[in-house]
Structure formats: structure tokens, C-alpha cells
C-alpha positions as CSV (number, residue, x, y, z in Angstrom):
1,X,0.0,0.0,0.0
2,X,1.2,3.6,-0.5
3,X,2.3,5.7,2.4
4,X,-0.7,6.5,4.5
5,X,-1.6,9.2,6.9
6,X,-1.5,8.9,10.6
7,X,-3.8,6.3,12.1
8,X,-7.2,7.8,13.2
9,X,-9.5,6.0,15.5
10,X,-13.2,6.9,15.4
11,X,-16.7,5.4,15.8
12,X,-18.1,3.9,12.6
13,X,-21.3,5.5,11.3
14,X,-24.2,3.7,9.5
15,X,-23.2,5.1,6.2
16,X,-19.7,3.5,6.6
17,X,-21.1,-0.1,7.0
18,X,-20.1,-0.9,3.4
19,X,-16.5,-0.3,4.3
20,X,-16.8,-2.6,7.3
21,X,-18.4,-5.4,5.1
22,X,-15.6,-5.1,2.6
23,X,-12.9,-5.2,5.3
24,X,-14.6,-8.1,7.0
25,X,-14.6,-10.1,3.7
26,X,-10.9,-9.5,3.2
27,X,-10.0,-10.2,6.8
28,X,-12.2,-13.3,7.3
29,X,-12.6,-14.9,3.8
30,X,-13.3,-18.4,5.3
31,X,-15.7,-17.3,8.1
32,X,-19.2,-18.8,8.3
33,X,-21.0,-15.4,8.1
34,X,-18.8,-14.3,5.2
35,X,-20.2,-17.3,3.2
36,X,-23.7,-15.8,3.5
37,X,-22.7,-12.8,1.4
38,X,-22.4,-9.0,1.7
39,X,-26.0,-8.4,2.6
40,X,-25.9,-10.8,5.6
41,X,-22.8,-9.0,6.8
42,X,-24.4,-5.6,6.3
43,X,-27.4,-6.7,8.4
44,X,-25.1,-8.2,11.1
45,X,-23.0,-5.0,11.6
46,X,-26.1,-2.8,11.5
47,X,-27.5,-5.1,14.3
48,X,-24.3,-4.4,16.3
49,X,-24.8,-0.7,15.8
50,X,-28.6,-0.6,16.3
51,X,-29.3,-3.5,18.7
52,X,-29.9,-3.2,22.4
53,X,-26.2,-3.1,23.2
54,X,-24.0,-0.9,25.4
55,X,-21.2,-1.2,22.9
56,X,-19.4,0.6,20.1
57,X,-18.2,-0.3,16.6
58,X,-14.9,1.6,16.2
59,X,-12.8,2.0,13.1
60,X,-9.2,2.7,12.4
61,X,-8.6,4.9,9.4
62,X,-5.5,5.6,7.2
63,X,-7.0,7.3,4.2
64,X,-9.4,4.2,4.1
65,X,-10.7,1.9,6.8
66,X,-7.9,-0.5,7.8
67,X,-9.4,-2.0,10.9
68,X,-12.4,-2.2,13.2
69,X,-13.3,-3.4,16.7
70,X,-16.7,-4.2,18.2
71,X,-16.5,-4.0,22.0
72,X,-18.7,-3.4,25.0
73,X,-21.7,-5.1,26.6
74,X,-23.6,-7.0,24.0
75,X,-27.2,-8.3,24.5
76,X,-27.8,-11.0,21.9
77,X,-25.0,-10.1,19.5
78,X,-25.6,-13.3,17.6
79,X,-28.8,-14.8,19.0
80,X,-30.6,-11.5,18.6
81,X,-29.3,-11.1,15.1
82,X,-30.5,-14.6,14.2
83,X,-34.0,-13.9,15.6
84,X,-34.3,-10.6,13.8
85,X,-33.1,-12.0,10.4
86,X,-34.0,-15.6,10.5
87,X,-36.3,-15.3,7.5
88,X,-33.5,-13.8,5.3
89,X,-30.9,-16.3,6.5
90,X,-33.2,-19.3,5.9
91,X,-34.0,-18.0,2.4
92,X,-30.3,-17.7,1.7
93,X,-29.8,-21.4,2.7
94,X,-32.8,-22.5,0.6
95,X,-31.4,-20.6,-2.5
96,X,-27.8,-21.8,-1.8
97,X,-28.1,-25.3,-0.2
98,X,-24.3,-25.6,-0.4
99,X,-24.2,-23.4,2.7
100,X,-25.8,-26.1,4.8
101,X,-23.2,-28.6,3.6
102,X,-20.3,-26.4,4.9
103,X,-19.3,-28.0,8.3
104,X,-18.1,-24.7,9.7
105,X,-21.5,-23.1,8.9
106,X,-23.4,-26.1,10.4
107,X,-21.3,-25.8,13.5
108,X,-22.0,-22.1,13.8
109,X,-25.7,-22.5,13.2
110,X,-25.9,-25.3,15.8
111,X,-24.1,-23.1,18.3
112,X,-26.2,-20.1,17.6
113,X,-29.4,-22.2,18.0
114,X,-28.3,-23.4,21.4
115,X,-27.6,-19.8,22.4
116,X,-30.9,-18.6,21.1
117,X,-32.8,-21.4,22.9
118,X,-31.0,-20.6,26.1
119,X,-31.7,-16.9,26.0
120,X,-35.3,-17.6,25.1
121,X,-35.8,-19.7,28.2
122,X,-34.1,-17.0,30.3
123,X,-36.4,-14.4,28.8
124,X,-39.5,-16.4,29.8
125,X,-38.3,-16.2,33.4
126,X,-39.3,-12.9,35.0
127,X,-36.6,-12.4,37.7
128,X,-37.6,-10.6,40.8
129,X,-36.2,-7.1,41.4
130,X,-34.0,-8.5,44.2
131,X,-32.5,-11.0,41.8
132,X,-31.8,-8.4,39.2
133,X,-30.2,-6.1,41.8
134,X,-27.9,-9.0,42.9
135,X,-26.9,-10.0,39.4
136,X,-23.2,-9.2,38.7
137,X,-22.4,-6.5,36.2
138,X,-21.9,-7.8,32.7
139,X,-18.3,-7.9,31.6
140,X,-17.0,-5.7,28.8
141,X,-16.4,-8.0,25.9
142,X,-14.4,-7.7,22.7
143,X,-16.7,-9.3,20.2
144,X,-14.6,-8.9,17.1
145,X,-11.5,-7.2,15.8
146,X,-10.3,-7.1,12.2
147,X,-7.4,-5.6,10.4
148,X,-6.8,-5.3,6.7
149,X,-4.4,-8.1,5.7
150,X,-2.3,-5.4,3.9
151,X,-1.5,-3.6,7.1
152,X,-1.1,-6.4,9.6
153,X,1.8,-6.0,11.9
154,X,1.7,-2.2,11.6
155,X,0.0,-1.6,15.0
156,X,-3.6,-1.2,13.8
157,X,-5.0,-4.1,16.0
158,X,-3.0,-2.9,19.0
159,X,-4.3,0.6,18.6
160,X,-7.9,-0.7,18.5
161,X,-7.4,-2.9,21.5
162,X,-5.9,0.0,23.5
163,X,-8.9,2.1,22.6
164,X,-11.3,-0.6,23.7
165,X,-9.4,-1.0,27.0
166,X,-9.5,2.8,27.6
167,X,-13.2,2.8,27.0
168,X,-13.8,-0.1,29.4
169,X,-11.8,1.8,32.1
170,X,-13.8,5.0,31.5
171,X,-17.0,3.1,32.0
172,X,-15.8,1.6,35.3
173,X,-15.4,-2.1,34.2
174,X,-12.9,-4.2,36.1
175,X,-12.5,-6.9,33.5
176,X,-12.6,-7.5,29.8
177,X,-13.3,-10.8,28.0
178,X,-13.0,-12.2,24.6
179,X,-13.1,-15.6,22.9
180,X,-10.5,-16.8,20.4
181,X,-10.2,-20.2,18.7
182,X,-7.6,-22.2,20.7
183,X,-5.8,-23.1,17.5
184,X,-5.3,-19.5,16.5
185,X,-1.9,-19.2,18.2
186,X,-1.0,-16.0,16.4
187,X,-4.0,-14.2,17.9
188,X,-3.5,-15.8,21.3
189,X,0.1,-14.5,21.3
190,X,-1.1,-11.0,20.3
191,X,-3.6,-10.8,23.1
192,X,-1.1,-12.2,25.6
193,X,1.3,-9.4,24.6
194,X,-1.4,-6.9,25.6
195,X,-1.8,-8.4,29.1
196,X,-4.6,-10.9,28.4
197,X,-4.5,-14.4,30.0
198,X,-6.2,-17.6,29.1
199,X,-9.1,-18.4,31.5
200,X,-10.7,-21.6,32.5
201,X,-14.1,-22.1,34.1
202,X,-14.6,-23.6,37.6
203,X,-13.6,-27.2,37.8
204,X,-11.8,-27.0,34.4
205,X,-8.3,-26.5,35.6
206,X,-7.0,-29.6,33.9
207,X,-9.4,-29.8,31.0
208,X,-8.9,-28.4,27.5
209,X,-8.9,-24.6,27.2
210,X,-11.9,-23.5,25.2
211,X,-10.7,-20.1,24.1
212,X,-11.9,-17.6,26.7
213,X,-9.4,-14.9,27.6
214,X,-9.6,-12.1,30.2
215,X,-7.9,-8.8,30.9
216,X,-8.1,-7.6,34.5
217,X,-8.3,-3.8,34.6
218,X,-8.1,-3.3,38.4
């Protein structure tokens, strides 16, 4: 790429979603959601912007968009998206049955359905005010981070993660969380360099690590 201007971090606006979709496609060409096409991606990132979340979609700009990060407190980032757009996604599969034959997509759909069912059962429960008051504060999660393959290693991802951490601190969060595929050793090393550690659930000290990482802020 030609020499670019200084990196600029700023929230992404709705009229910039097309840039996010194009970058997502370059950064994650083999991802399950990418296989559904640009319109599905557009709907997903609009959901992250417009859904009932306390989160932000932030971009890194050097003349053009070179990275983005979705981070904050998400309420149904995937399950809510599936409910809101289930008709469109089902129609995509009917028109392109090969999508259902992709093992990665089948795995993502099965996982998403489990999440959707779990949240549906929780929604049917009307917790008492005392239970709501006693509930722990949701953690600040990094849902996704992407950098243009042409600028990887230039500090874009690091700048976006620093911005997310600064925002979490401003909002008074004591911890950040994210999930990464355990086999993605490059990403794991990147997060560890930023102070993240691999976390295991209660009673799982000796079991396989499932990809959860945490960053303690206090």
C-alpha cells in the first residue's frame, strides 16, 4: 500500500457499514458469516450498531478503513441477530443449499441455535427485582476485531485494543473478556502481549482450554 496518513480511531457510522463489510470479507474470507454474502454482513453489523447493546463499533482509518473493533456489553450479538433476520438467512440457505453442507457453517448454526434457545428460556423467566439487583455487572467484551491483511503488523490491531481498554476503564469495568479459537496461536500471542490471559471455568483447571481470555483492569 502507498504511504498512509497517521492512524485515526473513530466510531463507525451507519453510512460506513459498506466499508466494514468489505474489510470483514478481506480479513475473514473463510468465516461462516462471510459465506452468506455481503447483505448478511451488512445486516449483522447494522445489528451491532442498532441493537440493544451498550457497545461501540470503532474503526481505524488511514485514508481508508484499515481495521475495526466491536467491543462493549452485548445483548444477543448473535442470538438477537438470528432472531431478527431468521427469514432472510433461511432463504439464503434455501437458495444456496451448499451453505448447509459447509461443516463450519453447520457448527456455527448449531451453536447459535443453542444460544438462542438458552436466551429464550431465560427471557421467559421474570426475575424478581432483588435477583436483578444482585446480578453481577456484565463484563466488557471484545466481540470482534479485524485488520486489513495489507497492514497487519503495523500496529492497527494494537491501537484498536488500546482504545477498547481505555473505553472499558472510563465506563468503570474491572474486567474485559474475549473468545478466540484455541488453534489461532497467532491471535493468542497477540492478546497475551497486551496483558490478556487464558481463562478456564470452575472445575476445568485440567481440561482443554476453550478459548476464553480475560484482561483484568483493576
